[in-house]
FIBA-567870 format. One record per residue: x, y, z of N, C-alpha, C, O in turn; residue in one letter. Coordinates in steps of 0.2 Angstrom, whole numbers, plus 5000, padded with zeros to 4 digits. Each point is the difference from the previous one (the first is absolute). Example, Ala and Ser with C-alpha at 12.3 -4.5 7.8 and 13.67 -1.06 7.14 Angstrom:
506649725039499650065000500450065000500549995003A
499350064993500450065001499650055003500350065001S
END
This chain:
506255115429500650045002500250054994500350055002X
499549944992500250044995499750075000500250054997X
499249955007499750075001500350045005499850065001X
500649915003500450045006500650044997500349974996X
499850085007500650044999500549995005499850015006X
500849964993500549995005500250065003500250054997X
499949955010500250065004500850015000500349955001X
499950114997500750015000500350055005500550015002X
499050025001500150055006499450005004499549984998X
500650055008499550005005499950085002500450044999X
499049975004499850065003499950005007499649965003X
500850075001500050005008499450055002499850044996X
500049955010499450035002500250055006500449995004X
499350074996500050055005499549995006499549974998X
500650055008499550005005499450044998499549995002X
500750074995499450044998500250044993500650014999X
498950014998500150044994499950075001500150044995X
499849985011499950075002500750035000500449985004X
499850084993500750025000500250025007500649985001X
499050055003500350025006500149945005500550005003X
499149954996500249945004500649964997500449975004X
499750044990500649964997500650045002500549965002X
499550104999500650045002500149985008500649995002X
498950015001500049985008500349935000500549995004X
499349964992500249945001500849994998500449975003X
499750074992500750004997500550035006500549985001X
499350085002500350035005500149955006500650005003X
498949974999500149955006500449944998500549995004X
499549994990500549944998500750035000500449965002X
499750104995500650035000500350015007500649995001X
499050045003500350015007500249935003500550005004X
499149954996500249945003500649974996500449975004X
499650044990500649984996500750035002500549975002X
499550104999500550035002500249995007500649995002X
498950005003500149985007500449935000500449995004X
499349974992500349935000500750004998500449975003X
499750064991500750014998500550035005500649975001X
499250085002500450045005500149965006500649995002X
498949985001500149965006500449944999500549985004X
499449984990500449944999500750024998500549965002X
499650094994500750024998500450025007500649995000X
499050055004500450015007500249945003500550005003X
499149954998500249945003500649964997500449985003X
499550024990500649974996500750045002500549975001X
499450094999500650055001500349995007500649995001X
498950015004500350005007500249935001500649995004X
499149954994500249945002500649984996500449955002X
499850084993500649994996500650045003500549975001X
499450095001500550055002500249985008500650015002X
498949985002500249995007500249925001499649965000X
501050035003500249935001499749975005500049945001X
499750105004499749965006499349974997499749965004X
500150054990499449974998500149954995499649984996X
501150005003500149944996499949935003500549975002X
498950024999499849945004499449974995499850034996X
500149905005499549974996499350045000499750004994X
500150025011499350045000500050054995499550014997X
501050045004500150054995500249994993499850044995X
500549905004500249984994499349984996499950024994X
499749945009499349994997499650064999499650014996X
500450045009499650065000500350044994499650034996X
501049975003500350044994499749974993499850034996X
500249905004499849974994499250014999499850014994X
499949995012499250014999499950074998499650014996X
500850045006499950074998500250014992499650034997X
500949945001500150004992499549974997499750024994X
500049925008499449974997499450045000499750004995X
500250035010499450055001500050064995499550014997X
501150025002500150054995499949984993499750034996X
500549915003499949974993499249984999499750014995X
500149965010499349985000499550054999499650004995X
500450065008499650054999500150044994499550034997X
501149975000500150034994499749964994500050034994X
499849915007499749964994499350034998499850004995X
499950025010499350024999499850085000499650024996X
500750015009499850075001500250054995499550044998X
501149964999500150054994499549994994499750054998X
500249895000499549994995499350025002499650034996X
500249965010499350015003499950085000499550024998X
501050025004500050075000499950034993499750054999X
500749924996499950024993499349994998499850044996X
499949905005499349994998499550045003499550024998X
500650005009499650055003500050074997499550035000X
501149994998500050074998500050014993499750054997X
500449904999500050014992499549954997499849955003X
499950074991499549964997500349954996499949994994X
500649975008500349954997500149945004500649995003X
498949974999500049945004500349944997500049945003X
500350064991500249954996500749975003500450035002X
499649904998500649965002500149954995499549964999X
501150034999500149954995500049935003500049995006X
500049964990500049935002500649995004500049965005X
500650064992500649995003500150035007500249985005X
499650094995500050035007499549975005500250005006X
499249984992499649965004500349945003500049985006X
500349984990500449945002500550025005500149965005X
500350094993500550025005499750025007500349985005X
499250064995499750025006499849935004500150005006X
499649964991499749945003500649965003500049985006X
500650014990500649975002500350035007500149975005X
500050094994500350045006499550005006500350005006X
499150014993499550005006500149935003500050005007X
499949954990500149935003500749995003500049985006X
500550054990500749995003500150035007500249975005X
499650104995500150045006499549985005500250005006X
499249984993499549985005500249945003500049995006X
500349964990500249945003500650015004500149975005X
500450074992500650015004499850045007500349985005X
499250064995499850045006499849955005500250005006X
499449954992499749955004500549965003500049985006X
500550004990500549955002500550045005500249975005X
499950094994500550045004499750025007500349995005X
499050024995499750015006500049935004500050015006X
500049944991500049935003500749995003500149985006X
500450044990500749995003500150055006500449985005X
499450084994500150055006499649985006500350015006X
499149964993499749975006500449945003500050005007X
500349964989500449955003500650035003500249975005X
500150084992500650035003499950035007500449995005X
499050044996499850035006499949945005500150015006X
499649944992499849945004500649975003500149985006X
500450014990500749975002500350055005500349985005X
499750084993500450055004499750005007500350015005X
499049994996499750015006499949935004500150005006X
499849954991499949935003500649965001500149965004X
500450054991500649965001500650054999500450004996X
499750055009500550054999500749975000500550034996X
499749925008500649975000500249974993500649994998X
498949984999500249974993499950044994500149984995X
499750085006499850054995500650014995499950004994X
500750015009500650024995500149934996500350014994X
499649945008500249944996499449984995500149984995X
499350035008499449984995499950054995499949984994X
500250095007499950054995500750034998500150065001X
500449904997500650024998500050034993499450004997X
501150045001500050034993499849964994499650024996X
500749925004499949954995499249984999499750004995X
500049995011499349985000499650064998499549994996X
500750075006499650064998500050014992499550014997X
501149985000500050014993499749944996499650024996X
500449925007499749954997499250005000499749994995X
500150045011499350015000499750054996499550004997X
500950055002499850064996500049984992499550014997X
501049955001500149984993499449954999499850004994X
500149965010499549954999499350035000499649984996X
500350075008499350044999500050034993499450004997X
501150035001500050044993499949954995499650014995X
500749935005500049954995499249975000499849994995X
500049995011499349985000499550054997499549994997X
500650085005499650054997500050004992499550014997X
501149995001500150004992499649944997499750014995X
500449935008499749944997499250015000499749994996X
500150035010499350015001499750054996499549994996X
500850075003499850064996500049974992499550024997X
501149955001500049984993499549954998499750004995X
500149955010499549954999499350034999499749994995X
500150065009499450025000499950054994499550014997X
501050035001500050054995499949964993499650014996X
500949945003499949954994499449975000499749994994X
500049985011499449975000499450044999499549984997X
500550095004499550054999500050024993499550004996X
501150015001500150024993500049954995500150014994X
499849935008499949944995499350004998499849974995X
499750075008499350004999499950054994500450044998X
499049964999499850044995499650065002499549985005X
500650084993499650055003499650034994500450044995X
499049955004499650024994499450035002499550014995X
500450015011499450035002500150085001500450034997X
499350005008500250075002500750005002500349955003X
500050114996500750015002500050055006500650025001X
498949995002500050045006500149965006499649965003X
501050065000500249975007499750045005500250065001X
499449915003499650035006500550005006499849985005X
500750064994500650015005500450054998500150024994X
500350015011500450064998500749974998500550044999X
499649905002500649964997499849934998499549985001X
500949994995499949944997500149955006500549995003X
499049974998500049945004499749944997499550014996X
500649935007499849944997499249995000499749994995X
500050025011499350005000499650044995499549984997X
500750085002499750044995500149984993499550004996X
501149975003500149984993499649934998499849994995X
500149975011499749944999499250014998499749964996X
500150105006499350024998499950014993499550004997X
501150035000500050024993500149944995500050014994X
500249945008500349944996499449964997499549995003X
500649994991499549964996500249935000499749964997X
500850025007500349935001499749985006499750035004X
500449904997499749975007500550025005500649985000X
499250055005500550035006499949955006500350025005X
499449934995499949965006500749975003500150015006X
500349974989500749985003500450065003500349995005X
499650074992500350065003499850015007500350015005X
499049994996499750015006500249955005500150025006X
499949924992500249945005500750015002500250005006X
500350024990500750015001500150065005500450005004X
499250054995500050065004499849985008500350025004X
499149944996499849985007500649965003500150015006X
500249944990500549965003500650045002500349995006X
499950064990500550055002499950045006500450015004X
499050014996499850045006500149965007500250025005X
499549924994500149955006500749995002500250005006X
500249984989500749985001500450065002500449995005X
499650064992500450065001499750045006500350015005X
499250024994499750055005499849965007500150025005X
499649924994499849965005500649975004500050015007X
500549974990500649985004500350055003500350005006X
499850064991500450065003499650025006500350025005X
499049994994499650025006500149955006500050035005X
499949914993500149955006500750015003500049995006X
500550014990500750015002500150065005500350005005X
499450064992500050065004499750005006500250025006X
499249954994499549995006500449965005500050025006X
500349924992500449965005500650045003500149995006X
500250054990500650035002499850055006500350015005X
499150034994499850055004499749965007500050035005X
499749924994499849965006500549985004500050015006X
500649974991500649985004500350075004500250005005X
499850054991500250075003499650025005500250015006X
499149994994499650025005500049955006500050035006X
500149914993500049955006500750015004500049995006X
500550034990500650025004500050075003500250015006X
499550044991499950075002499649995007500250045004X
499349924996499650005006500349985006499850015006X
500849964993500449975006500550065002500349995005X
499750064992500550065002499750025007499450015001X
501150015003499850025007499750075000499650025004X
500750024991499850084999499450004996499949984994X
499550065009499550014996500150054994499850004994X
500750055007500250054995500349964994499950024995X
500549935006500449964995499449964996500150004994X
499449985010499549964996499650054996499849984994X
500050085008499750054996500450024994499750014995X
500950005006500450024994500049954995500050014994X
500149925008500049954995499349994996500050004994X
499550015010499350004997499950054995499750004995X
500550075007499950054996500450004994499850034995X
500749935005500549994994499749954995499950004994X
499849945009499849944996499350014997499949984995X
499750055009499350014998499950034993499649984996X
500750085003500050044994500249954994499850004995X
500849965006500249964995499549954998499949994994X
499749985011499549954998499450034997499849974995X
500150095006499450044997500250014993499549994995X
501150035003500250014993499949944996499850004995X
500549945008499949944997499349984999499849974994X
499850045011499249984999499750044994499649984996X
500650095004499750044995500249984993499750004995X
501049995005500349984993499749934998499850004994X
500149955010499849944998499250004998499849974995X
499950065010499250004999499850044994499549984996X
500850085003499850034994500249974993499650004995X
501049975005500249964994499649944999499849994994X
500049985011499549945000499450024997499649974996X
500150095007499350024998500050024992499549994997X
501150035000500050014993500149944996499749994995X
500849975007500249954996499649935000500049964996X
499650045010499649945001499350014998499649965001X
500350104997499350014998499849974993500550004996X
499049975003499849974994500050044994499750065001X
500649924994500050054994499350014997499950044996X
499649915005499350014998499750065003499550034997X
500750005009499750055003500250074996500650004999X
499050045001500150074996500550045004500050005007X
500550044990500450045004499750065003499550024998X
500850005008499750055004500550055002500649994999X
499250075003500550055002500349985006500650025002X
499149945002500349975006500649964999500550005004X
499549964990500649964998500650054999500549985002X
499450084995500550044999500350035007500650015001X
498950015003500250025007500449955004500550025003X
499249924996500449955004500749984998500449995004X
499750024989500649994997500650055003500649985000X
499150085002500550055003500349975006500650015001X
499049955003500349975006500549955000500349985005X
499849994989500649954999500550034995500649975000X
499250084996500550024996500450075002500550014997X
499250035007500250065002500150015007500550025003X
499049965001500150015008500549975003500450035004X
499849904995500649975003500650034999500450025005X
499850004989500750044999500050075004500550025002X
498950014998499950065003500150005008500350045003X
499449905000500050005007500649975003500250015005X
500249944991500549975002500650045003500249995006X
500050074991500550045003499850035007500450015004X
498950004997499850035006500049955005500250015006X
499549934993499949955005500749965002500149995005X
500350004989500649965002500650045002500549975003X
499550094995500650045001499950075004500450015005X
499250034992499950075003499850005008500050055003X
499749894999499849995007500649965004499949995006X
500650004990500649965003500550055003500350044996X
499949955010500450055004500750004997500350054999X
499949894999500749994997500150044993500550034999X
498949964997500050044994500150075001500350044997X
499249995007500050075002500750035003500250054998X
500149915006500750015003500550014994500450045000X
499649914996500450004994499950064995500550024998X
498950005001499950064996500350065004500350044996X
499649965010500350065004500850004999500350054999X
500049895002500750004999500350024993500550045000X
499149944995500250014993499950084999500450034997X
499150005006499850074999500650045003500250054998X
500049935008500550035004500750004996500350055000X
499849904997500649994996500050054994500550034999X
499049974998499950044994500050075002500350044996X
499449985010500050075002500750025002500250064998X
500249905005500750025002500450004994500550045000X
499449924995500450004994499950064996500350014995X
END
Protein backbone atom coordinates (compact mmCIF):
# COMPACT_ATOMS: atom_id res chain seq x y z
CA UNK A 1 0.00 0.00 0.00
CA UNK A 2 2.91 2.35 0.58
CA UNK A 3 3.50 2.50 -3.19
CA UNK A 4 -0.06 3.76 -3.84
CA UNK A 5 -1.07 7.40 -3.97
CA UNK A 6 -4.37 8.04 -2.21
CA UNK A 7 -7.02 9.63 -4.44
CA UNK A 8 -8.34 13.02 -3.29
CA UNK A 9 -10.30 13.96 -6.41
CA UNK A 10 -11.88 12.22 -9.38
CA UNK A 11 -12.08 12.80 -13.13
CA UNK A 12 -15.51 12.37 -14.71
CA UNK A 13 -15.86 11.01 -18.25
CA UNK A 14 -17.43 12.51 -21.37
CA UNK A 15 -19.36 10.54 -23.99
CA UNK A 16 -16.86 11.72 -26.60
CA UNK A 17 -13.67 13.79 -26.82
CA UNK A 18 -14.65 15.25 -30.21
CA UNK A 19 -15.53 18.92 -29.67
CA UNK A 20 -18.56 18.97 -31.98
CA UNK A 21 -20.07 15.93 -30.29
CA UNK A 22 -19.35 17.38 -26.86
CA UNK A 23 -21.29 20.54 -27.81
CA UNK A 24 -24.16 18.41 -29.17
CA UNK A 25 -24.33 16.34 -25.97
CA UNK A 26 -24.28 19.48 -23.85
CA UNK A 27 -27.10 21.04 -25.90
CA UNK A 28 -29.23 17.89 -25.67
CA UNK A 29 -28.72 17.66 -21.91
CA UNK A 30 -29.39 21.38 -21.49
CA UNK A 31 -32.62 21.23 -23.52
CA UNK A 32 -33.86 18.26 -21.49
CA UNK A 33 -32.89 20.07 -18.30
CA UNK A 34 -34.75 23.27 -19.20
CA UNK A 35 -37.80 21.34 -20.42
CA UNK A 36 -37.85 19.34 -17.16
CA UNK A 37 -37.58 22.45 -15.01
CA UNK A 38 -40.25 24.28 -17.00
CA UNK A 39 -42.69 21.36 -17.05
CA UNK A 40 -42.33 20.53 -13.37
CA UNK A 41 -42.40 24.19 -12.29
CA UNK A 42 -45.62 24.63 -14.27
CA UNK A 43 -47.17 21.66 -12.44
CA UNK A 44 -46.10 22.96 -9.02
CA UNK A 45 -47.50 26.42 -9.82
CA UNK A 46 -50.83 25.20 -11.21
CA UNK A 47 -51.50 22.62 -8.49
CA UNK A 48 -50.69 25.24 -5.85
CA UNK A 49 -52.74 28.14 -7.24
CA UNK A 50 -55.82 26.24 -8.44
CA UNK A 51 -57.93 25.17 -5.45
CA UNK A 52 -59.78 22.54 -7.50
CA UNK A 53 -56.50 20.60 -7.64
CA UNK A 54 -56.00 20.52 -3.87
CA UNK A 55 -56.58 16.77 -3.65
CA UNK A 56 -54.27 13.87 -2.64
CA UNK A 57 -53.46 12.97 -6.25
CA UNK A 58 -52.19 16.47 -7.06
CA UNK A 59 -50.54 16.83 -3.66
CA UNK A 60 -48.32 13.84 -4.49
CA UNK A 61 -47.87 15.07 -8.05
CA UNK A 62 -46.66 18.44 -6.76
CA UNK A 63 -44.17 16.72 -4.45
CA UNK A 64 -42.98 14.50 -7.29
CA UNK A 65 -42.42 17.56 -9.48
CA UNK A 66 -40.31 19.28 -6.82
CA UNK A 67 -38.35 16.06 -6.39
CA UNK A 68 -37.79 15.78 -10.15
CA UNK A 69 -36.46 19.34 -10.44
CA UNK A 70 -33.96 18.64 -7.67
CA UNK A 71 -33.09 15.18 -8.99
CA UNK A 72 -32.12 16.31 -12.48
CA UNK A 73 -30.22 19.32 -11.08
CA UNK A 74 -27.79 16.98 -9.30
CA UNK A 75 -26.24 15.62 -12.50
CA UNK A 76 -26.92 17.74 -15.60
CA UNK A 77 -25.25 21.10 -14.71
CA UNK A 78 -21.97 19.37 -13.82
CA UNK A 79 -22.25 17.08 -16.86
CA UNK A 80 -22.71 20.05 -19.22
CA UNK A 81 -19.67 21.72 -17.66
CA UNK A 82 -17.42 18.71 -18.26
CA UNK A 83 -18.76 18.33 -21.81
CA UNK A 84 -17.90 21.94 -22.72
CA UNK A 85 -14.78 22.66 -20.67
CA UNK A 86 -11.48 20.84 -20.26
CA UNK A 87 -11.91 20.43 -16.52
CA UNK A 88 -13.63 17.14 -15.63
CA UNK A 89 -12.33 17.27 -12.03
CA UNK A 90 -14.74 16.69 -9.16
CA UNK A 91 -13.58 16.81 -5.55
CA UNK A 92 -14.16 14.00 -3.08
CA UNK A 93 -16.74 16.11 -1.21
CA UNK A 94 -18.63 17.00 -4.41
CA UNK A 95 -18.58 13.37 -5.47
CA UNK A 96 -19.97 12.25 -2.10
CA UNK A 97 -22.69 14.93 -2.36
CA UNK A 98 -23.65 13.73 -5.84
CA UNK A 99 -23.93 10.13 -4.69
CA UNK A 100 -25.98 11.09 -1.64
CA UNK A 101 -28.46 13.23 -3.58
CA UNK A 102 -28.76 10.78 -6.50
CA UNK A 103 -29.62 8.02 -4.01
CA UNK A 104 -31.93 10.32 -2.05
CA UNK A 105 -33.92 11.61 -5.02
CA UNK A 106 -33.96 8.28 -6.90
CA UNK A 107 -35.28 6.46 -3.83
CA UNK A 108 -37.79 9.23 -3.18
CA UNK A 109 -38.90 9.03 -6.82
CA UNK A 110 -39.49 5.29 -6.53
CA UNK A 111 -41.43 5.63 -3.28
CA UNK A 112 -43.53 8.52 -4.60
CA UNK A 113 -44.41 6.56 -7.75
CA UNK A 114 -45.53 3.71 -5.48
CA UNK A 115 -47.67 6.04 -3.38
CA UNK A 116 -49.24 7.58 -6.48
CA UNK A 117 -50.08 4.11 -7.84
CA UNK A 118 -51.72 3.27 -4.52
CA UNK A 119 -53.63 6.56 -4.57
CA UNK A 120 -55.03 5.82 -8.04
CA UNK A 121 -55.86 2.26 -7.01
CA UNK A 122 -57.90 3.43 -4.02
CA UNK A 123 -59.60 6.18 -6.06
CA UNK A 124 -60.70 3.78 -8.81
CA UNK A 125 -61.30 0.56 -6.87
CA UNK A 126 -62.67 2.01 -3.62
CA UNK A 127 -64.14 5.42 -4.53
CA UNK A 128 -66.50 5.54 -1.52
CA UNK A 129 -63.65 4.94 0.94
CA UNK A 130 -61.18 7.23 -0.83
CA UNK A 131 -61.71 10.39 1.33
CA UNK A 132 -61.20 8.36 4.48
CA UNK A 133 -58.27 6.21 3.31
CA UNK A 134 -56.34 9.07 1.65
CA UNK A 135 -57.05 11.91 4.08
CA UNK A 136 -54.64 14.82 4.51
CA UNK A 137 -52.91 13.35 7.59
CA UNK A 138 -52.21 10.08 5.78
CA UNK A 139 -50.83 11.95 2.75
CA UNK A 140 -48.44 14.02 4.86
CA UNK A 141 -47.32 10.98 6.86
CA UNK A 142 -46.64 8.97 3.70
CA UNK A 143 -44.65 11.85 2.20
CA UNK A 144 -42.53 12.41 5.32
CA UNK A 145 -41.94 8.67 5.72
CA UNK A 146 -40.75 8.43 2.11
CA UNK A 147 -38.34 11.33 2.57
CA UNK A 148 -37.02 9.91 5.84
CA UNK A 149 -36.45 6.49 4.27
CA UNK A 150 -34.67 8.15 1.35
CA UNK A 151 -32.36 10.11 3.67
CA UNK A 152 -31.44 6.99 5.65
CA UNK A 153 -30.91 4.94 2.49
CA UNK A 154 -28.78 7.64 0.81
CA UNK A 155 -26.74 8.32 3.95
CA UNK A 156 -26.04 4.63 4.50
CA UNK A 157 -24.80 3.91 0.97
CA UNK A 158 -22.80 7.15 0.74
CA UNK A 159 -21.05 6.47 4.04
CA UNK A 160 -20.50 2.83 3.14
CA UNK A 161 -18.90 3.83 -0.18
CA UNK A 162 -16.56 6.49 1.19
CA UNK A 163 -15.26 4.34 4.02
CA UNK A 164 -13.33 2.56 1.25
CA UNK A 165 -9.84 3.57 0.18
CA UNK A 166 -9.31 4.87 -3.35
CA UNK A 167 -5.71 4.46 -4.41
CA UNK A 168 -5.93 3.28 -8.01
CA UNK A 169 -7.03 5.25 -11.06
CA UNK A 170 -9.15 8.32 -10.28
CA UNK A 171 -11.01 8.26 -13.63
CA UNK A 172 -14.73 7.66 -13.02
CA UNK A 173 -16.19 6.09 -16.16
CA UNK A 174 -19.45 7.99 -15.83
CA UNK A 175 -20.64 11.58 -16.39
CA UNK A 176 -21.52 11.82 -12.68
CA UNK A 177 -20.36 10.07 -9.52
CA UNK A 178 -22.18 6.82 -8.87
CA UNK A 179 -21.42 3.89 -6.60
CA UNK A 180 -20.69 1.16 -9.20
CA UNK A 181 -18.07 3.34 -10.92
CA UNK A 182 -16.36 4.17 -7.62
CA UNK A 183 -16.29 0.55 -6.49
CA UNK A 184 -14.22 -0.26 -9.58
CA UNK A 185 -11.62 2.29 -8.41
CA UNK A 186 -11.34 1.10 -4.83
CA UNK A 187 -8.33 -0.81 -3.56
CA UNK A 188 -10.39 -2.10 -0.59
CA UNK A 189 -12.52 -5.22 -0.49
CA UNK A 190 -15.86 -4.20 -2.01
CA UNK A 191 -17.71 -7.52 -1.62
CA UNK A 192 -19.82 -6.28 1.31
CA UNK A 193 -20.72 -3.13 -0.64
CA UNK A 194 -21.87 -5.17 -3.62
CA UNK A 195 -23.94 -7.50 -1.42
CA UNK A 196 -25.62 -4.53 0.29
CA UNK A 197 -26.43 -2.96 -3.09
CA UNK A 198 -28.03 -6.22 -4.24
CA UNK A 199 -30.06 -6.46 -1.03
CA UNK A 200 -31.12 -2.81 -1.31
CA UNK A 201 -32.15 -3.28 -4.93
CA UNK A 202 -34.32 -6.26 -3.99
CA UNK A 203 -35.84 -4.58 -0.93
CA UNK A 204 -36.47 -1.09 -2.38
CA UNK A 205 -36.81 -1.53 -6.13
CA UNK A 206 -38.27 -5.03 -5.98
CA UNK A 207 -40.82 -4.14 -3.31
CA UNK A 208 -41.86 -0.91 -5.03
CA UNK A 209 -42.18 -2.62 -8.40
CA UNK A 210 -44.27 -5.42 -6.90
CA UNK A 211 -46.45 -2.90 -5.06
CA UNK A 212 -46.95 -0.78 -8.20
CA UNK A 213 -47.71 -3.88 -10.28
CA UNK A 214 -50.33 -5.06 -7.79
CA UNK A 215 -51.88 -1.60 -7.69
CA UNK A 216 -52.24 -1.49 -11.47
CA UNK A 217 -53.56 -5.05 -11.61
CA UNK A 218 -56.32 -3.94 -9.24
CA UNK A 219 -56.93 -0.87 -11.39
CA UNK A 220 -57.09 -2.87 -14.63
CA UNK A 221 -59.39 -5.50 -13.12
CA UNK A 222 -61.78 -2.72 -12.04
CA UNK A 223 -61.51 -0.80 -15.31
CA UNK A 224 -62.40 -3.89 -17.34
CA UNK A 225 -65.75 -3.93 -15.54
CA UNK A 226 -66.62 -0.45 -16.81
CA UNK A 227 -69.59 -0.60 -19.21
CA UNK A 228 -68.17 2.05 -21.54
CA UNK A 229 -65.32 1.11 -23.88
CA UNK A 230 -64.38 4.78 -24.03
CA UNK A 231 -63.83 4.90 -20.25
CA UNK A 232 -61.76 1.73 -20.43
CA UNK A 233 -59.60 3.19 -23.20
CA UNK A 234 -59.09 6.43 -21.29
CA UNK A 235 -58.02 4.56 -18.14
CA UNK A 236 -55.62 2.31 -20.05
CA UNK A 237 -54.10 5.25 -21.98
CA UNK A 238 -53.42 6.94 -18.63
CA UNK A 239 -52.05 3.94 -16.74
CA UNK A 240 -49.87 2.29 -19.40
CA UNK A 241 -47.42 5.25 -19.75
CA UNK A 242 -47.04 5.31 -15.94
CA UNK A 243 -46.05 1.65 -15.96
CA UNK A 244 -43.60 2.17 -18.84
CA UNK A 245 -41.79 4.96 -16.96
CA UNK A 246 -41.50 2.75 -13.88
CA UNK A 247 -40.14 -0.15 -15.97
CA UNK A 248 -37.57 2.08 -17.71
CA UNK A 249 -36.54 3.60 -14.37
CA UNK A 250 -36.10 0.31 -12.51
CA UNK A 251 -34.59 -1.73 -15.38
CA UNK A 252 -31.97 0.91 -16.26
CA UNK A 253 -30.96 1.45 -12.63
CA UNK A 254 -30.75 -2.31 -12.08
CA UNK A 255 -28.64 -2.76 -15.23
CA UNK A 256 -26.05 -0.30 -13.88
CA UNK A 257 -26.10 -1.08 -10.15
CA UNK A 258 -26.36 -4.87 -10.37
CA UNK A 259 -23.55 -5.22 -12.89
CA UNK A 260 -20.49 -6.95 -11.44
CA UNK A 261 -17.69 -4.51 -10.61
CA UNK A 262 -15.15 -6.91 -12.13
CA UNK A 263 -16.57 -6.24 -15.59
CA UNK A 264 -14.90 -3.37 -17.50
CA UNK A 265 -16.90 -0.12 -17.91
CA UNK A 266 -18.48 0.58 -21.28
CA UNK A 267 -20.13 3.52 -23.02
CA UNK A 268 -23.39 1.55 -22.76
CA UNK A 269 -23.25 1.94 -18.98
CA UNK A 270 -23.16 5.72 -19.38
CA UNK A 271 -26.05 5.68 -21.84
CA UNK A 272 -28.08 3.38 -19.60
CA UNK A 273 -27.57 5.68 -16.61
CA UNK A 274 -29.30 8.47 -18.56
CA UNK A 275 -32.51 6.42 -18.44
CA UNK A 276 -32.69 6.45 -14.64
CA UNK A 277 -31.08 9.81 -13.84
CA UNK A 278 -32.52 12.10 -16.54
CA UNK A 279 -35.35 10.47 -18.51
CA UNK A 280 -37.89 9.91 -15.64
CA UNK A 281 -37.83 13.55 -14.43
CA UNK A 282 -38.11 14.65 -18.07
CA UNK A 283 -41.07 12.38 -18.89
CA UNK A 284 -43.06 12.67 -15.65
CA UNK A 285 -44.53 16.14 -16.41
CA UNK A 286 -45.66 14.92 -19.83
CA UNK A 287 -47.12 11.62 -18.68
CA UNK A 288 -48.60 12.56 -15.31
CA UNK A 289 -49.80 16.07 -16.02
CA UNK A 290 -49.67 17.60 -19.46
CA UNK A 291 -51.91 14.78 -20.74
CA UNK A 292 -54.26 15.42 -17.80
CA UNK A 293 -57.41 17.33 -18.74
CA UNK A 294 -57.81 18.88 -15.28
CA UNK A 295 -54.27 20.26 -15.35
CA UNK A 296 -54.80 21.75 -18.82
CA UNK A 297 -58.10 23.27 -17.76
CA UNK A 298 -56.50 24.76 -14.66
CA UNK A 299 -53.74 26.30 -16.81
CA UNK A 300 -56.38 27.93 -19.01
CA UNK A 301 -58.21 29.36 -15.97
CA UNK A 302 -55.01 30.79 -14.52
CA UNK A 303 -54.01 32.28 -17.88
CA UNK A 304 -57.44 33.89 -18.28
CA UNK A 305 -57.20 35.44 -14.80
CA UNK A 306 -53.73 36.81 -15.53
CA UNK A 307 -54.89 38.13 -18.92
CA UNK A 308 -57.92 39.95 -17.50
CA UNK A 309 -55.89 41.37 -14.63
